[in-house]
N, C-alpha and C positions, 0 to 999 in steps of 0.2 A: 286632161292630157297635159303632160309637162313638155315644154319646148326647149330645144337647144339651138345653137347657131354654129354652122360649120362653113368657113370660107366666104360664102356669099348667099347662104340660104338658111332659113329657119326650118328645122327638122324635128319631128316628135322624138322624144328621148329614146323610145323603143326602136326607132329606125336609124338613128345616126350611126355612121361607120367611118373608120379611118383605115388606111392601108397599113398592114403590118410592116411595111418598109418605111413608114414615117420615122424620122430620126428621134422623135419624141418617144415612140414606142421602143425602138431598138436601143437607144443610148440615154434616154432621159434628157435629150438635147433640146431643151425648151425652158421658157420662163413663164411666170404666171402672176396673177393678182387675185386676191379674194376681197370683194367689195361689199360692205353691208348696205342694205337698202331700208330706209325708214319712210313709211307713209308714201311708198312708190317713188321715192327719190334716192338715187345713189348718193351715199354719204362720202364726202371728201374725194370725189371722183377725180378732180384735177390732180390731186396728190398721188393717187394710185396710177393714173396714166403717166405721170411724170416719172415715177419709179420704174414702171414697166419699160418706158423708153430708155432709162438708164441701164436696166438689165439687158435689153436688146443690144445696146451699144457695147457693154462690157463683154458680151458673149459673141459679138459679131454676127448676130442673127438679124436678117433684114426685117424692116417693118412690113407687115402685110399690106397689100395694095389698098385695102379699105381702112387704113390707119385713121384717117381723119373722120371716118364715119363711126368709129367705135362708140362714142357717147350716144349717138342716135340708135345704134344697134342694141346697146344696153337698155335704153328707154323702151324700145319696142319689145325686147325680151321680157322686161318687167311687166309690161301690159299683158303679154301673152300668158304669163305664168301667174297672173292674178293676185297673188299674195301681196298685201301692203308692205310687209316686212320680209325681205328676202336676203339671200346670199348669192351674189353673182361671182361665178368662177370664170376667169378670163385667162386663156393660155395661148401662147404663140410658140410653136416649135419651128425648127430650122426647115422642116418640110420633108417631102418624100424623095428618097434616093432610089436610083435604079438598082443598085446593089448595096449590100451592107459594107460600109467602109468607115474607118475612123475619121478619114479626111473627107469632109463633105464636098459634094459637087457645088461649085459656086453659082451655078445657074438655077438651082432649085428654088421654088417659091415657098415661103413660109406657110404653115398651116395655122389658121385662126379658128379657135374653138371657144364657145361660151356656153355655159349652162347656169341655171339658177334654181333655188329651192327655198322653202320657207325658212326664215330665220327664227331659231328658237329664242324665246325670251330669256335674258340673263336671269338665272335662278335667284340671284341676290337682289334683283329688282322685286321679284315676287315675294321673297322672304329674306330680308336683310339679316335675320337672326340665324339663318342656315349656317351650319358649321363651315368654316373656311376650308380651303383646299388642303389635301394631304399629298405632298409631293416628295420625290426622291432626288438626291444629287447623283449625277453621273459625270465622269470624266468625258469631256467633249470629244467625240470620235469623228467629227465632221471635217470637211475640207477647209482650206484657208480662204475661201471666198464666200463666206456666209452673208456678205453684203449684197450678193446677187440672189434675187428671189428665183432660184432655179427649181425645176421639177424633180431634180435628183435628191429625193428625201428619204432614202432607205435607212440611213442612220437614225433619223427622227422617228420613222415608223417602228423600227426595232425597239428604240428606247421607250416609246409610248406604249407599244404592245406589251412589253415586259412590265411596265408600271401598272397597266390596266389589269394584267393577270394577278399582280400582287395586291390589287384592290386600291391602288393609289390613283390620284386625279391628274397627275402630270409629272414633268421632269424639269429640273433646272440643270443646265450644263455648266461645267467649270473646267478650267485648265490650271492644274496644279494649285487648286484652292481658290483661284480667282474666277468669279462668276462671269459667264458670257451672257447667256440668255436662256429662256425656256425652250423646250423642244418645239413649241408652236406659239411662243409669246415673248414679250420683253419683261424685264424684272425691275420693280421699283421697291425701295425700302425707305421707311421714315425713321429719322433720328431726331427727337425733339421737334424743333420748328423747321427742320430741313428735310428735303426729299432727295434721295440719291438714286441715280440710275446709271448703268454701265455706259461709258462713252461710245460714240460711233467708231467703228473700225471694221476691218475686213473679217472680224470674228463674230459680228452680230449683224442682223438685218436691221436697217433703219426703219423701224415700225411706223406706219402711218398713225396708228392709235397711240404709240409712244409719243410722237410729235404733238398729237392733239391733247394728250394728257399734260404734257409739258406746258402747252399754251393755257390750258385750264388753270394749272397751278400758278402760272405767271399772272393770270387775270385776277387771282385771289391774293396776290401779293406774297405768295409762299416761296421761300428760297428753294431753288432747285440746283443741284450740283451733278454734273456728268463726270463721274470719277469711278475708279476701280472699286469694286465690291468684292470682298472675300466671303466664303461660306460662313466663317466665324462672324462676320459683320451681320449676316442675315439672322443668325441665331440671337444676336443681341438687339436687333431692330425693334422699334415700337410697333411697326406694321410692315408687312411684305405683301406686294400685290403682283399679279400677273395681268398683262394687258395684251389684247389682240383685237382684230376687227370683229371677230365673232364672240369672243369672251367679254369684250369691253373692258371693265375693271373687275377683278375678282380677288378677294383676300386669301392669303395663305395662312393656315393655322399650325401646320406641322411640316417639318422638313426632316426626312428620314425618321429617327425616333425622337427628335427634339420638338417639344411643344413650344410654340412661340408665345410671346406676350399677347394677351387677349384683352380687347376693349369691346364695349357695346357699340353697335353700329352708330348710334347717335353721337358717340364720342370719337368716332374714327374718321380720319381724313378720307379714306377710300369711299366711304358712304356719302360723304359731302360731295366728293367729285362725281360719283355715280349719279347723285341727285341732280347735278348740273349738266350731266351728259345729255346728248341729244335724245329726245323721246319720240 
């Protein structure tokens, strides 16, 4: 049996229900986090909770009444769902309105929902020689507040669905040739002894894994620069990676029809970092 949590109770996945008048359902009026779990312990939990708190503040959504209990709720959900390595999905919506209205009733209480499932092992841990990702470039169609981790992900869904139909592994968004981020990841590129990643702004999500990878690079004494990247820069890079809480670090081998520079894993920085990543 797989367990979820809704507002103040653990409920089997098959039985959990929300009202169709919940603003998360009607408007995508909610924010969320995806938290990896290794050996039954939530990874970088404080960072995820801090970012969730920021998202709530930016959107004006109230904290759920059990806000301070969220770490304990997550721990119990992990125990109930047994798997040592899991993905915890944590979502807060503005709550259930009496009638559908763009302007929310200020008196409504937020809806707190959590679920978890088994975390798939990064395939590049199992086989470092696996071909890198084949991704496509798309002009970024999203809103101007991508720094908020909102549940309104239709543009991302459409982009990833189309890429999947084409047999590709992912999408990199850009604005007039300038890279923003992946449809579900942040982007890193290696040039010689330096690693570049797009700087934080309202056009990208400040990824928790992005921050962790930057700290790993710093601990190894590798120069990191947060500066604009163009699509042409990616074509010329020694390595390109995608990072996220569930992907960890994964190399890119092809962008559109352009085959990128190829190195063996033992000579690649991405593999060195992945080997240092939490296990």
